[in-house]
C-alpha positions as CSV (number, residue, x, y, z in Angstrom):
1,M,-28.6,56.5,-80.0
2,T,-26.0,55.6,-82.1
3,T,-26.3,54.2,-85.8
4,K,-26.3,50.7,-84.4
5,E,-28.9,51.4,-82.0
6,I,-31.2,53.1,-84.3
7,A,-30.3,50.2,-86.8
8,T,-31.8,47.5,-84.3
9,R,-35.2,49.6,-83.5
10,L,-35.4,50.5,-87.3
11,A,-35.7,46.6,-88.1
12,E,-37.3,45.4,-84.5
13,L,-40.1,48.0,-85.9
14,C,-40.2,47.1,-89.2
15,Q,-40.4,43.7,-88.9
16,Q,-43.8,44.4,-86.6
17,G,-45.4,46.3,-89.5
18,Q,-44.9,49.2,-86.9
19,Y,-43.7,51.4,-89.9
20,E,-45.5,54.9,-88.6
21,A,-44.0,54.1,-85.0
22,A,-40.4,53.9,-86.5
23,Q,-40.8,57.2,-88.5
24,K,-42.4,58.9,-85.6
25,E,-39.5,57.9,-83.0
26,L,-36.5,57.7,-85.1
27,Y,-36.7,60.3,-88.2
28,A,-35.7,64.0,-87.9
29,D,-38.4,66.1,-89.3
30,D,-37.1,67.3,-92.3
31,V,-36.0,63.7,-93.3
32,V,-35.9,62.8,-97.0
33,S,-37.3,59.8,-98.6
34,I,-36.2,58.4,-102.3
35,E,-38.4,55.8,-103.8
36,P,-36.6,53.8,-106.9
37,Y,-38.7,55.8,-109.8
38,A,-41.8,58.3,-109.4
39,T,-45.1,56.7,-110.0
40,P,-48.6,57.9,-110.9
41,D,-49.1,57.4,-106.8
42,F,-45.8,58.6,-105.3
43,D,-43.4,61.3,-105.9
44,K,-39.2,60.4,-106.7
45,E,-38.9,62.2,-103.4
46,T,-40.8,63.4,-100.3
47,K,-39.2,65.8,-97.8
48,G,-40.2,66.4,-94.3
49,L,-41.6,63.9,-91.6
50,S,-45.2,64.9,-92.0
51,N,-45.1,64.3,-95.6
52,I,-43.5,60.9,-94.8
53,L,-46.0,59.5,-92.7
54,E,-48.7,60.9,-95.1
55,K,-47.3,59.0,-98.0
56,G,-47.3,55.9,-96.0
57,H,-51.0,56.0,-95.1
58,K,-51.4,56.6,-99.2
59,F,-49.7,53.0,-99.3
60,E,-51.7,51.8,-96.5
61,S,-54.9,52.5,-98.1
62,M,-54.1,51.2,-101.5
63,V,-53.3,47.7,-99.7
64,E,-56.2,45.2,-99.4
65,A,-54.6,42.5,-97.0
66,F,-51.0,42.4,-95.7
67,H,-50.0,39.0,-95.2
68,S,-46.2,38.8,-94.2
69,S,-43.0,41.1,-94.0
70,K,-39.6,39.9,-93.5
71,V,-36.7,42.5,-92.7
72,S,-33.3,41.0,-92.7
73,E,-30.3,42.0,-90.1
74,P,-29.7,45.2,-90.5
75,L,-26.3,46.1,-92.4
76,V,-24.4,49.0,-90.2
77,T,-21.3,51.1,-91.6
78,G,-20.4,54.7,-90.2
79,N,-23.6,56.8,-90.4
80,S,-25.2,53.9,-92.8
81,I,-27.9,51.3,-92.6
82,A,-29.2,48.8,-95.0
83,F,-31.4,45.9,-95.2
84,I,-34.0,44.0,-97.1
85,L,-37.6,44.3,-96.4
86,S,-39.6,41.3,-98.0
87,M,-43.1,42.0,-97.9
88,D,-46.3,39.5,-99.3
89,V,-49.5,42.1,-99.8
90,T,-52.7,42.0,-102.0
91,M,-53.1,45.4,-103.5
92,K,-56.7,46.5,-103.7
93,G,-58.0,45.2,-107.2
94,K,-54.9,43.3,-107.7
95,D,-53.4,40.1,-107.1
96,R,-51.5,39.1,-104.0
97,M,-47.6,39.4,-104.7
98,T,-44.6,39.1,-103.2
99,F,-41.8,42.3,-103.5
100,D,-38.1,42.6,-102.0
101,E,-36.5,46.2,-101.7
102,I,-33.1,47.2,-100.3
103,C,-34.1,50.1,-97.9
104,V,-30.9,52.5,-96.9
105,Y,-31.0,55.1,-94.4
106,Q,-28.7,57.6,-93.4
107,V,-28.2,58.9,-89.7
108,K,-27.3,62.2,-88.3
109,D,-26.8,63.6,-84.7
110,G,-29.2,60.6,-83.8
111,K,-31.9,60.5,-86.4
112,V,-32.7,59.2,-89.9
113,V,-31.9,62.1,-92.1
114,S,-32.9,60.2,-95.6
115,E,-34.3,56.6,-96.5
116,Q,-33.6,55.3,-99.8
117,F,-35.3,51.9,-101.5
118,F,-33.9,49.9,-104.6
119,M,-36.1,47.0,-106.2
């Protein structure tokens, strides 16, 4: 797949809330995920597809309700993809909240090799 094709598919799956499906289909086994900062719940950097899938399960277990999500049209240049992800969620034990983040991906050999999030 080209970077543009990956961007389109990634945005499509994320818009549908199918994050794990996107990761399994589009990510390399040695992918790296970088969060804006380390928290008690998540490390700043996670390496490997299986660890990233586990991180996703952990995040989902912390959510009481997903109300909506929106993904902007992806921007593509060279081997880089970026889009804005907006989520409206209620975390367990907390008030409902909306957050936006810029998601940046690097592609190599037809697979996502890194993801980084900016809030």
